LOTORVO-350418 format. One line per field, with one value per residue (C-alpha): x, y, z; residue number from 1; residue in three letters. Coordinates in steps of 0.05 Angstrom, whole numbers. Example, Ala and Ser with C-alpha at 12.3 -4.5 7.8 and 13.67 -1.06 7.14 Angstrom:
REM LOTORVO-350418
east c(246,273);
north c(-90,-21);
up c(156,143);
nr c(1,2);
rest c(ALA,SER);
This chain:
REM LOTORVO-350418
east c(-227,-174,-161,-133,-65,-98,-143,-84,-44,-102,-114,-41,-45,-109,-81,-136,-134,-204,-270,-296,-242,-255,-327,-301,-271,-335,-348,-329,-385,-426,-426,-492,-473,-544,-559,-611,-649,-656,-596,-588,-537,-485,-492,-445,-478,-466,-468,-475,-434,-399,-335,-343,-278,-214,-168,-102,-77,-10,-40,-109,-150,-216,-268,-336,-385,-453,-494,-546,-584,-594,-594,-546,-475,-429,-360,-309,-242,-186,-134,-61,-74,-30,4,-43,-104,-80,-95,-163,-204,-215,-261,-322,-315,-379,-372,-398,-367,-377,-370,-404,-444,-453,-498,-499,-544,-555,-479,-461,-392,-365,-299,-250,-295,-278,-289,-330,-343,-396,-460,-529,-518,-499,-428,-390,-325,-267,-205,-157,-87,-117,-138,-212,-236,-193,-220,-292,-284,-249,-303,-359,-325,-306,-352,-410,-460,-433,-361,-379,-423,-365,-325,-379,-418,-493,-532,-574,-511,-475,-532,-534,-458,-459,-517,-472,-431,-492,-523,-593,-624,-641,-569,-545,-583,-560,-501,-482,-491,-559,-564,-574,-512,-470,-493,-473,-404,-394,-413,-365,-308,-315,-326,-264,-220,-243,-239,-167,-151,-182,-141,-77,-93,-54,-65,-8,-7,2,57,8,-62,-77,-96,-81,-141,-132,-199,-167,-115,-170,-208,-145,-134,-147,-197,-252,-238,-287,-334,-294,-229,-260,-288,-219,-188,-241,-225,-151,-168,-207,-148,-97,-140,-146,-102,-85,-37,-78,-72,-112,-112,-137,-157,-170,-181,-129,-133,-179,-135,-100,-41,-83,-105,-31,-15,-75,-49,19,-14,-56,6,42,80,98,137,110,147,122,153,139,159,198,242,194,134,175,195,123,98,155,136,62,80,127,70,12,46,103,105,130,202,202,259,267,307,328,389,420,408,466,462,442,411,335,313,301,246,170,155,204,187,230,238,260,326,293,304,379,381,384,312,285,223,159,87,56,82,53,67,43,27,36,29,96,134,143,112,182,199,136,148,220,199,152,206,257,214,180,197,195,127,89,78,66,-1,7,-30,-21,-47,-65,-87,-115,-190,-217,-288,-328,-336,-260,-256,-308,-266,-201,-232,-224,-151,-143,-189,-207,-226,-249,-242,-290,-299,-250,-246,-259,-288,-238,-260,-230,-258,-244,-248,-233,-194,-167,-117,-165,-167,-91,-93,-143,-100,-39,-78,-102,-30,-4,-59,-47,28,13,-27,35,6,41,24,38,43,41,67,59,133,202,230,201,165,138,81,56,15,32,96,144,176,240,201,156,204,237,172,157,228,230,165,166,217,216,206,228,230,230,209,212,283,309,354,348,271,261,309,277,208,232,265,203,159,198,218,183,125,116,133,138,135,109,61,119,82,19,35,79,99,50,53,12,14,-4,-70,-70,-54,-54,-53,-30,-59,-108,-147,-86,-89,-135,-187,-156,-89,-123,-156,-90,-60,-119,-110,-43,-78,-118,-86,-94,-162,-138,-186,-161,-163,-153,-148,-150,-117,-136,-132,-197,-257,-300,-291,-349,-300,-262,-326,-352,-286,-292,-363,-342,-304,-301,-243,-288,-340,-282,-262,-333,-331,-265,-300,-354,-307,-257,-257,-257,-200,-154,-168,-160,-89,-74,-96,-33,-35,-52,-56,-121,-161,-232,-261,-336,-343,-359,-343,-383,-449,-439,-444,-502,-464,-403,-447,-477,-409,-382,-443,-438,-364,-376,-327);
north c(6,55,119,183,211,268,219,174,234,257,185,181,246,222,152,116,70,72,109,60,80,153,143,123,193,219,293,313,364,408,483,519,571,593,666,674,735,713,719,655,662,606,582,589,634,673,749,794,851,916,931,996,1000,960,965,927,910,876,806,813,848,879,893,926,894,918,855,874,809,820,897,894,916,858,863,814,793,753,727,716,736,706,758,744,760,832,844,809,862,933,989,997,927,885,809,745,723,660,646,633,694,708,764,795,853,869,870,816,788,740,704,687,708,672,704,658,664,611,615,585,512,465,438,381,394,344,332,318,329,370,443,447,477,428,370,392,399,331,296,326,307,236,209,190,132,112,108,65,19,9,-18,-69,-31,-44,18,24,24,72,122,120,131,190,222,229,278,317,343,370,408,345,321,389,378,306,296,227,185,151,76,70,111,71,5,30,51,-17,-53,-10,-18,-94,-98,-55,-95,-165,-147,-125,-189,-232,-196,-211,-285,-319,-387,-435,-505,-555,-607,-659,-672,-741,-754,-823,-859,-857,-886,-951,-910,-867,-931,-961,-903,-920,-863,-833,-767,-711,-686,-621,-659,-702,-640,-606,-670,-671,-598,-616,-678,-633,-583,-637,-664,-594,-574,-509,-504,-497,-442,-461,-441,-492,-458,-502,-492,-515,-591,-595,-648,-608,-657,-713,-667,-651,-726,-740,-687,-721,-789,-763,-735,-803,-826,-752,-716,-668,-617,-587,-527,-516,-454,-489,-550,-576,-572,-603,-660,-672,-673,-721,-768,-767,-779,-837,-867,-861,-864,-911,-941,-874,-850,-789,-740,-689,-626,-577,-533,-593,-642,-665,-644,-703,-718,-711,-737,-808,-784,-781,-731,-679,-644,-586,-517,-455,-494,-522,-455,-466,-537,-566,-588,-638,-623,-629,-630,-609,-554,-544,-491,-501,-439,-399,-331,-343,-341,-279,-277,-278,-343,-377,-355,-378,-449,-453,-429,-479,-539,-514,-538,-494,-461,-510,-499,-544,-545,-499,-510,-466,-485,-439,-453,-383,-387,-330,-303,-334,-265,-258,-327,-303,-241,-279,-327,-272,-291,-359,-418,-428,-491,-484,-540,-515,-578,-617,-694,-695,-643,-615,-606,-539,-494,-420,-367,-292,-281,-221,-207,-232,-301,-311,-356,-403,-403,-425,-483,-503,-502,-544,-596,-601,-611,-664,-701,-700,-646,-584,-509,-453,-380,-329,-259,-198,-176,-204,-144,-92,-32,31,30,-38,-51,-125,-161,-182,-251,-225,-195,-255,-314,-305,-319,-383,-409,-398,-434,-489,-535,-555,-482,-467,-398,-379,-322,-299,-271,-335,-370,-435,-434,-499,-537,-506,-528,-599,-606,-577,-627,-685,-657,-592,-572,-497,-461,-385,-354,-299,-315,-353,-417,-394,-440,-501,-554,-607,-613,-676,-664,-589,-580,-507,-440,-374,-312,-249,-184,-223,-161,-137,-195,-208,-262,-305,-304,-322,-380,-403,-403,-440,-491,-511,-548,-612,-637,-710,-707,-683,-640,-570,-501,-431,-371,-301,-256,-183,-120,-95,-98,-128,-147,-167,-185,-235,-263,-275,-309,-356,-375,-390,-453,-453,-415,-393,-366,-331,-298,-273,-246,-212,-175,-150,-126,-90,-58,-108,-68,-90,-161,-149,-124,-198,-211,-244,-214,-142,-115,-83,-42,-26,43,27,-49,-80,-154,-170,-147,-143,-216,-203,-149,-195,-251,-204,-178,-249,-270,-209,-221,-295,-316);
up c(-518,-543,-503,-533,-514,-474,-437,-419,-394,-349,-326,-305,-265,-231,-218,-257,-317,-347,-350,-297,-249,-266,-243,-175,-163,-131,-115,-44,-46,-91,-104,-116,-168,-182,-170,-115,-90,-17,30,71,128,140,69,9,-42,-105,-102,-163,-134,-148,-109,-72,-32,-21,39,36,107,119,124,92,39,62,8,11,-39,-58,-73,-126,-120,-44,-46,12,29,47,77,47,76,46,96,78,5,-50,-96,-154,-110,-102,-175,-177,-144,-171,-146,-191,-219,-223,-220,-190,-125,-84,-9,58,81,156,184,254,273,200,185,133,117,65,82,26,-32,-97,-165,-211,-285,-299,-258,-262,-242,-186,-199,-166,-128,-131,-90,-146,-174,-231,-225,-206,-273,-314,-273,-282,-358,-362,-322,-363,-429,-410,-356,-401,-401,-470,-446,-386,-428,-476,-416,-401,-347,-354,-376,-312,-269,-315,-312,-235,-233,-282,-243,-182,-223,-248,-183,-173,-115,-77,-80,-55,10,20,65,36,-26,-36,-30,-105,-120,-72,-103,-172,-147,-114,-178,-220,-169,-169,-244,-258,-210,-231,-305,-296,-257,-311,-364,-325,-324,-379,-408,-425,-453,-396,-391,-366,-393,-362,-289,-261,-230,-154,-132,-107,-68,-35,-16,14,63,137,141,98,64,79,24,18,11,-44,-79,-78,-107,-161,-178,-184,-226,-275,-276,-293,-350,-380,-438,-401,-342,-279,-227,-166,-93,-42,23,84,157,208,211,150,117,63,67,37,-20,-33,-35,-80,-130,-130,-141,-199,-232,-234,-272,-282,-228,-174,-131,-66,-31,43,84,140,149,202,154,97,144,167,94,75,132,111,38,56,97,48,-21,-4,-75,-103,-98,-53,-39,16,1,56,69,104,47,5,-68,-111,-178,-167,-234,-207,-159,-170,-115,-89,-23,1,31,-8,-15,-77,-111,-108,-135,-205,-211,-262,-303,-263,-288,-221,-175,-106,-53,19,61,-3,32,68,3,-40,-110,-140,-102,-126,-198,-194,-174,-233,-282,-255,-273,-337,-406,-468,-479,-435,-361,-301,-265,-204,-139,-78,-8,49,121,130,116,75,70,14,-16,-21,-53,-104,-120,-124,-175,-228,-235,-201,-188,-115,-75,-3,49,102,143,186,186,262,309,358,430,449,504,488,542,551,615,654,710,764,730,734,796,762,699,739,770,700,673,731,722,647,657,710,656,611,566,540,545,496,521,465,481,436,437,447,486,533,502,535,484,506,568,567,588,533,528,560,619,629,620,689,725,686,688,763,777,725,693,620,596,525,492,418,372,299,305,336,285,325,329,290,334,397,373,358,426,460,425,456,525,540,585,571,507,508,439,394,337,303,320,284,226,226,274,297,373,391,467,464,501,521,488,526,481,518,492,448,428,388,339,280,292,237,273,339,303,275,345,374,318,347,405,405,340,360,394,463,503,485,517,488,536,507,560,556,599,568,615,559,487,443,388,432,461,390,373,433,411,339,319,242,210,153,202,238,172,163,235,220,162,208,262,217,149,93,63,119,102,28,39,42,-29,-55,-124,-112,-41,-65,-16,-36,-28,-32,-31,37,32,94,62,-13,-34,-82,-120,-125,-152,-204,-227,-233,-274,-319,-331,-343,-288);
nr c(1,2,3,4,5,6,7,8,9,10,11,12,13,14,15,16,17,18,19,20,21,22,23,24,25,26,27,28,29,30,31,32,33,34,35,36,37,38,39,40,41,42,43,44,45,46,47,48,49,50,51,52,53,54,55,56,57,58,59,60,61,62,63,64,65,66,67,68,69,70,71,72,73,74,75,76,77,78,79,80,81,82,83,84,85,86,87,88,89,90,91,92,93,94,95,96,97,98,99,100,101,102,103,104,105,106,107,108,109,110,111,112,113,114,115,116,117,118,119,120,121,122,123,124,125,126,127,128,129,130,131,132,133,134,135,136,137,138,139,140,141,142,143,144,145,146,147,148,149,150,151,152,153,154,155,156,157,158,159,160,161,162,163,164,165,166,167,168,169,170,171,172,173,174,175,176,177,178,179,180,181,182,183,184,185,186,187,188,189,190,191,192,193,194,195,196,197,198,199,200,201,202,203,204,205,206,207,208,209,210,211,212,213,214,215,216,217,218,219,220,221,222,223,224,225,226,227,228,229,230,231,232,233,234,235,236,237,238,239,240,241,242,243,244,245,246,247,248,249,250,251,252,253,254,255,256,257,258,259,260,261,262,263,264,265,266,267,268,269,270,271,272,273,274,275,276,277,278,279,280,281,282,283,284,285,286,287,288,289,290,291,292,293,294,295,296,297,298,299,300,301,302,303,304,305,306,307,308,309,310,311,312,313,314,315,316,317,318,319,320,321,322,323,324,325,326,327,328,329,330,331,332,333,334,335,336,337,338,339,340,341,342,343,344,345,346,347,348,349,350,351,352,353,354,355,356,357,358,359,360,361,362,363,364,365,366,367,368,369,370,371,372,373,374,375,376,377,378,379,380,381,382,383,384,385,386,387,388,389,390,391,392,393,394,395,396,397,398,399,400,401,402,403,404,405,406,407,408,409,410,411,412,413,414,415,416,417,418,419,420,421,422,423,424,425,426,427,428,429,430,431,432,433,434,435,436,437,438,439,440,441,442,443,444,445,446,447,448,449,450,451,452,453,454,455,456,457,458,459,460,461,462,463,464,465,466,467,468,469,470,471,472,473,474,475,476,477,478,479,480,481,482,483,484,485,486,487,488,489,490,491,492,493,494,495,496,497,498,499,500,501,502,503,504,505,506,507,508,509,510,511,512,513,514,515,516,517,518,519,520,521,522,523,524,525,526,527,528,529,530,531,532,533,534,535,536,537,538,539,540,541,542,543,544,545,546,547,548,549,550,551,552,553,554,555,556,557,558,559,560,561,562,563,564,565,566,567,568,569,570,571,572,573,574,575,576,577,578,579,580,581,582,583,584,585,586,587,588,589,590,591,592,593,594,595,596,597);
rest c(MET,GLU,TYR,SER,LYS,GLU,GLN,LEU,GLU,LYS,PHE,LYS,LYS,LEU,GLY,VAL,GLY,SER,PHE,SER,GLU,LEU,ALA,LEU,ILE,THR,PRO,ASN,GLY,TYR,GLU,ASP,LEU,ARG,LEU,GLY,SER,LYS,LEU,ILE,PRO,HIS,MET,PRO,GLN,ILE,ILE,ASP,ALA,THR,ILE,GLU,SER,ILE,TYR,ARG,ALA,PRO,LYS,SER,ILE,GLN,ILE,THR,PHE,TYR,ALA,HIS,ASN,PHE,SER,HIS,ALA,ILE,GLN,GLY,VAL,ILE,PHE,ALA,PRO,LYS,PRO,TYR,MET,LEU,HIS,GLN,PHE,HIS,ILE,GLY,GLN,ARG,ASN,TYR,PHE,TYR,GLY,VAL,ILE,GLU,CYS,LYS,MET,GLY,HIS,CYS,THR,ILE,ALA,MET,PRO,LYS,LYS,VAL,SER,ALA,ILE,GLY,GLU,ILE,THR,PRO,LYS,TYR,LYS,SER,THR,LEU,ARG,SER,ASP,VAL,MET,LEU,ARG,PHE,MET,ARG,ALA,ASN,LEU,THR,ILE,GLU,ASN,LEU,VAL,CYS,GLU,GLY,ILE,PRO,GLU,ASP,ILE,ALA,LYS,LYS,ALA,VAL,ASP,ILE,HIS,MET,PRO,ASN,GLU,GLU,MET,LEU,GLU,GLN,LYS,SER,LEU,SER,GLU,GLU,SER,LEU,GLU,ALA,LEU,LYS,TYR,ILE,GLU,LEU,HIS,SER,TYR,MET,ARG,GLU,MET,ARG,LYS,LYS,ARG,ARG,TYR,PHE,ASP,SER,MET,LEU,LYS,GLU,ALA,ALA,ASN,ILE,ASP,ALA,TRP,ILE,ASP,SER,LEU,PRO,PHE,ARG,LEU,SER,GLU,ASP,GLN,GLN,LYS,ALA,ILE,GLU,ASP,ILE,ARG,GLY,ASP,ILE,ARG,SER,SER,TYR,ALA,ALA,ARG,ARG,MET,ILE,VAL,GLY,ASP,VAL,GLY,SER,GLY,LYS,THR,MET,VAL,ILE,LEU,ALA,ALA,ALA,MET,MET,ALA,LEU,PRO,SER,ARG,SER,ILE,LEU,MET,ALA,PRO,THR,THR,ILE,LEU,ALA,ASN,GLN,LEU,PHE,GLU,GLU,ALA,SER,LYS,TYR,ILE,SER,HIS,ALA,LYS,ILE,ALA,LEU,VAL,THR,ASN,LYS,SER,LYS,LYS,GLU,ASP,LEU,SER,GLY,TYR,ASP,PHE,ILE,ILE,GLY,THR,HIS,ALA,LEU,LEU,TYR,ARG,GLU,LEU,PRO,GLU,ALA,ALA,VAL,VAL,MET,VAL,ASP,GLU,GLN,HIS,ARG,PHE,GLY,THR,SER,GLN,ARG,ASN,MET,LEU,GLU,LYS,LEU,VAL,ALA,SER,GLY,SER,THR,LYS,PRO,HIS,TYR,PHE,GLN,PHE,SER,ALA,THR,PRO,ILE,PRO,ARG,THR,GLN,ALA,MET,ILE,GLU,SER,ALA,HIS,ILE,ASP,VAL,SER,LEU,ILE,THR,THR,THR,PRO,PHE,GLN,LYS,ASP,ILE,THR,SER,LYS,VAL,ILE,GLN,LYS,GLN,ASN,PHE,LYS,GLU,LEU,LEU,GLU,HIS,ILE,LYS,SER,GLU,ILE,ALA,LEU,GLY,ASN,GLN,VAL,LEU,LEU,VAL,TYR,PRO,LEU,VAL,GLU,GLN,SER,GLU,MET,MET,GLU,TYR,GLN,SER,ILE,GLU,GLU,ALA,ARG,GLY,TYR,TRP,GLU,LYS,ASN,PHE,ASP,GLY,VAL,TYR,VAL,THR,HIS,GLY,ARG,ASP,LYS,GLU,LYS,GLU,ASP,VAL,LEU,LEU,GLU,PHE,ARG,GLU,LYS,GLY,LYS,ILE,LEU,ILE,ALA,THR,THR,VAL,VAL,GLU,VAL,GLY,ILE,SER,LEU,PRO,ARG,LEU,SER,THR,VAL,VAL,ILE,VAL,GLY,ALA,GLU,ARG,LEU,GLY,LEU,SER,THR,LEU,HIS,GLN,LEU,ARG,GLY,ARG,VAL,SER,ARG,THR,GLY,LEU,LYS,GLY,TYR,CYS,PHE,CYS,TYR,THR,ASN,GLN,LYS,GLU,SER,LYS,ARG,LEU,GLU,SER,PHE,CYS,ASP,THR,LYS,SER,GLY,PHE,ALA,ILE,ALA,GLU,LEU,ASP,LEU,GLN,PHE,ARG,LYS,SER,GLY,ASP,LEU,LEU,LYS,GLY,LEU,ALA,GLN,SER,GLY,LYS,GLU,PHE,LYS,PHE,VAL,ASP,MET,ALA,ASN,ASP,LYS,GLU,ILE,ILE,THR,ARG,VAL,LYS,ARG,ASP,LEU,GLY,ILE);
């Protein structure tokens, strides 16, 4: 709907963009401006008073009021008065004043009395960038059931939302919003957000509208694809056949087999070209090796910073790092980005533009190994299609345990026995260098102990320019790897059986799960130790009892505000004020249905 110039100006000052968003600026309290005849101490009240005397002290104004409605003298005091206040009060003047009245031994006082002109009703108070009287008038004029209905809000929800701003006596006594009011605000918040997301979604003609039949290829694989893998492949098949360029996010747990879905997408695109961008050289190499193994009949190129520049137009499938962004790329009908959250939005957009042709666009698929709650997937679907791979092709056998200082001796014995078996151990520390703020050792403090007592110790971290080379050498020769969370995503370490996470309570459960996912990649018996100085941690115990990444994401919602998690929403960084993703699935479902998403 169209907004007037005045409305748009006020919207801008308030930081909102619609009547729906205006409804979400809820009152931070209510003022009872009705004139009463009974004096109630400790409560803000209106007095109908004549000023009998005024005494101006250096840092205050003291005023004697005679309150006609209470037939009582009341002493008023204004501390640190502003200049304009000095001219507001005159002896003999009769007016309405508002403030909290206190009485002791029959002596009553009113602190910081405020002159009011309109009385007789309960009015909402707002914390806002507009002056209080201007805000009240603007809300009353614009926050109407009709305006909300025009924006697609159902009438029953609109009425409940408007009622919050039209208080009655019952609401005056309530200390918080009623359940009904809260449900209405949650609906409006989700509706407003998802409607905007849907508006931002643009549709372009696709460069490819035919999907090659890959049933024979799937049957020829030496393993059976999981149901979730097959469902994701079906989703992509439907996307490629569409006349519109797809935008889909495929979210899978660690080890869920996303690589085979990537290869299936490249196969379905043939004889058209596909391009895949991965965040690290190690990942790009691993994907290149897998592609060469399973789709050997296709011409596959690997592009990294170390690759020689060559004409890539003769290849069917180009796999590379961000080095792709600095090459002359041929037209491609399918663009894929692995671990999409590790690239900036501008990098992802740049890759699409490099391979697009005229007004048509490639199909775009982004992959993520960070499981998200189903509720978040439902919300994201307003602007991008989402496929979830919630199962893994084989069950990992990983024992997870919370340990403390007193368990260190046992931990050492475990590490020695794993190394004796030819397995590898990962020690994750919270910091690279010492910090007074941190009660745990840093990498630099801890490495001396491990290097003195063990051989084959390797060290790396996020600031280490050689980290990929260190990881590759460790994979072949190492016994213990000391690192920060740099290894959360990336290299496959087939002999890694144990991960020890120091200061585990400081990390999100999803990060802990990513780190745990580094071990037991090839069916080894795995171990994950969460080391903490806390005497007990229900959160870490729950993590140890939970294996599925999607269940972990749900746990994460319960243990911290859903807003924290939503900061990771790639397209917006949106943090919700009322919506609780852990418990509001029904409202999300209704909003999606009402919006036809």
